[in-house]
C-alpha positions as CSV (number, residue, x, y, z in Angstrom):
1,X,-10.0,0.5,-13.1
2,X,-6.7,-1.3,-12.8
3,X,-4.3,-0.8,-10.0
4,X,-0.9,0.6,-11.1
5,X,0.9,1.0,-7.8
6,X,0.9,-0.7,-4.3
7,X,-0.2,2.6,-2.8
8,X,-3.6,2.1,-4.5
9,X,-4.2,-1.3,-2.8
10,X,-7.0,-1.8,-0.3
11,X,-7.8,-4.9,1.8
12,X,-9.7,-7.4,-0.3
13,X,-8.2,-6.3,-3.6
14,X,-7.3,-9.2,-5.9
15,X,-3.8,-9.5,-7.3
16,X,-3.1,-11.8,-10.3
17,X,0.5,-12.8,-11.0
18,X,0.9,-14.4,-14.4
19,X,4.1,-16.4,-14.8
20,X,4.5,-18.4,-17.9
21,X,1.5,-20.8,-17.8
22,X,0.8,-20.3,-14.1
23,X,-1.8,-17.8,-12.8
24,X,-1.4,-17.1,-9.1
25,X,-4.3,-15.2,-7.4
26,X,-3.9,-13.4,-4.2
27,X,-6.0,-11.3,-1.9
28,X,-4.4,-8.2,-0.5
29,X,-4.6,-8.0,3.3
30,X,-2.5,-5.1,4.6
31,X,0.9,-3.5,5.1
32,X,3.0,-5.6,7.5
33,X,2.4,-4.2,11.0
34,X,6.0,-4.3,12.1
35,X,7.8,-3.4,8.8
36,X,6.0,-1.1,6.3
37,X,8.4,-2.3,3.5
38,X,6.5,-5.6,3.5
39,X,2.8,-6.3,2.6
40,X,0.7,-9.4,3.5
41,X,-1.2,-11.2,0.7
42,X,-3.3,-14.3,1.0
43,X,-2.8,-17.2,-1.5
44,X,-6.2,-18.1,-3.0
45,X,-5.5,-21.8,-3.1
46,X,-3.7,-22.5,0.2
47,X,-5.4,-19.6,2.1
48,X,-1.9,-19.0,3.7
49,X,-0.8,-15.5,4.3
50,X,2.5,-14.5,2.6
51,X,4.8,-11.6,3.4
52,X,6.1,-9.9,0.2
53,X,8.6,-7.2,-0.1
54,X,7.1,-3.9,-1.5
55,X,9.4,-3.9,-4.6
56,X,8.5,-7.5,-5.4
57,X,4.8,-6.6,-5.1
58,X,5.2,-3.5,-7.2
59,X,6.9,-5.6,-9.9
60,X,3.8,-7.7,-10.3
61,X,1.9,-4.5,-11.4
62,X,4.7,-3.5,-13.8
63,X,4.7,-6.7,-15.8
64,X,3.6,-6.4,-19.4
65,X,1.5,-9.1,-21.0
66,X,0.9,-9.7,-24.7
67,X,-1.8,-11.6,-26.5
68,X,-0.8,-13.7,-29.4
């Protein structure tokens, strides 16, 4: 099952963001406790939490990828 919207995210879900030749992997943590328009994700490499705006997070799921 693939996630289509941010409403489907649960703590621990993996998020992959493909950008040109870079693949960024994140772990979803939660909705920001002080502002529900933001979410907290953890960068797989640095292990640093990152605050991301909900529309930017949703745009990751709306990207289309094509195989050559």
